[in-house]
N, C-alpha and C positions, 0 to 999 in steps of 0.2 A: 672225375669218374662219371658224373652225371652227363657231361658233354660227350664222352665216348659212347655211352648207351644211346643217347639221342642221335648221334651220328650213325651208329650201327643200325638203329631202327629206321632212320631215313634212307640209308642205303638199301636195306632189305625191302622197304616199301617201294622205292623207285625201281628196283629190279622186277618186282611183281607187276608194277604198272607197265613196264616195258614189254612184259610177256603177255599181257592181256590182249585178247583178240579185238580188232577194231569193231566198233558198234556201227551198224547201219540200220536205218529205218526206212521202211517202205511208206512213202507218203503219197496219198492220192492227190493229184493236182488236176483241177478242172479249169479250162480256159475257154474263151469264146472265139478265139482265132483259129480257123481250120488250118491244118498243116498244108504247106505247098505240095505240088506234085512230087512224087518220088523221083530222085535223080537217077539217071542211067549210070550204072557201074559195071564195068567189065569184070565178070567173075573169073578169077584165076583158075588155072587147071586144078582139077581135084587133087586133094592130098589124102593119102591113106591115113585113117584114124582121126580125121578132122571133118567138121561140118561147117559150111559157109554160113555165117550170120550176115545177111545183107545190110547195107547201109540204111539209115533211117533218120527222120527228123526228131530232134530232142527239143525240149523247152528249156532254154537257158537265158538268164538275164532279160526276161520278159520278151523273148523273141524265139523263133524257131532257128535251130542251128543244126546243120547236117553232121552226122556221125558216120564216118566211112565204115564199110563192111570189114569183117575180119574173120579169121578162122577160130573156131571153138573146138577144143579137144572133144572127140566123140565120147559119149558115155554109154556103155553097154546097158541095154534094157531101157533106154530113154530116147526121146526124140525132142528136137529143138523147135520151139515156137518163136518166130522172130518178133521183134518189136512191132507194134501197130497202134495207130490212133483209132479210137472208137468214138463215134458221135453219140452223145447221151441226149436225154430229153432236154428241151429248152435251149437247144443250140450249143450246148457245152461239149467240149472234147476232153477225153482222158487218154493218157498214154499208157498202154499195157506193155510193160517191159518184157524183153525176150527172156525166156525161161526154159528149163528142161522139165519134161513130164515123163512119167513112166509109160512105156509102150504098153498099150492094152494087149491082153493075151488074146491070141488069134490062132487057134490050133490049125484051122484049115487054110489060112492065108488068104481069105477072101476080102480082107479089109474091114470086116465087121468083128468087133470084140466079142469074145465068147459070151459075155454077159448079155449082149443084145442079139446074138445070132440064134435064129430059130433052129438052125441045123449046123452046129459048130464042127461037125466032123465030115461035112461034104467036101469032095475034092474041089480044088480051085478050078474055075473055068478058064479056058485058054482063049 
């Protein structure tokens, strides 16, 4: 009887473990080796509903490794920031991962968000 309860409990626990979302952690990594020049990649023809995420250098196994560009499904109300390397103080480099950010509200379409626009209702200049 005890073995059946233990077996049932183990099965239930393993089921919940299988359904748990994967854990990912954003870790800031600083290196002193600057990234190589960006490689040329031919950008494929545009795809409706997708945004091109260009290729970039990643830090893997103590060296820079090229990651090819790929399509990201477009997200309404958001824009995509591609990966980039940023030089910090002291000659250190950090990798800012590609990410999606909310599109700033811009009523008049002049490229200045309403928060910072002194005249948010002006017509767009042609």
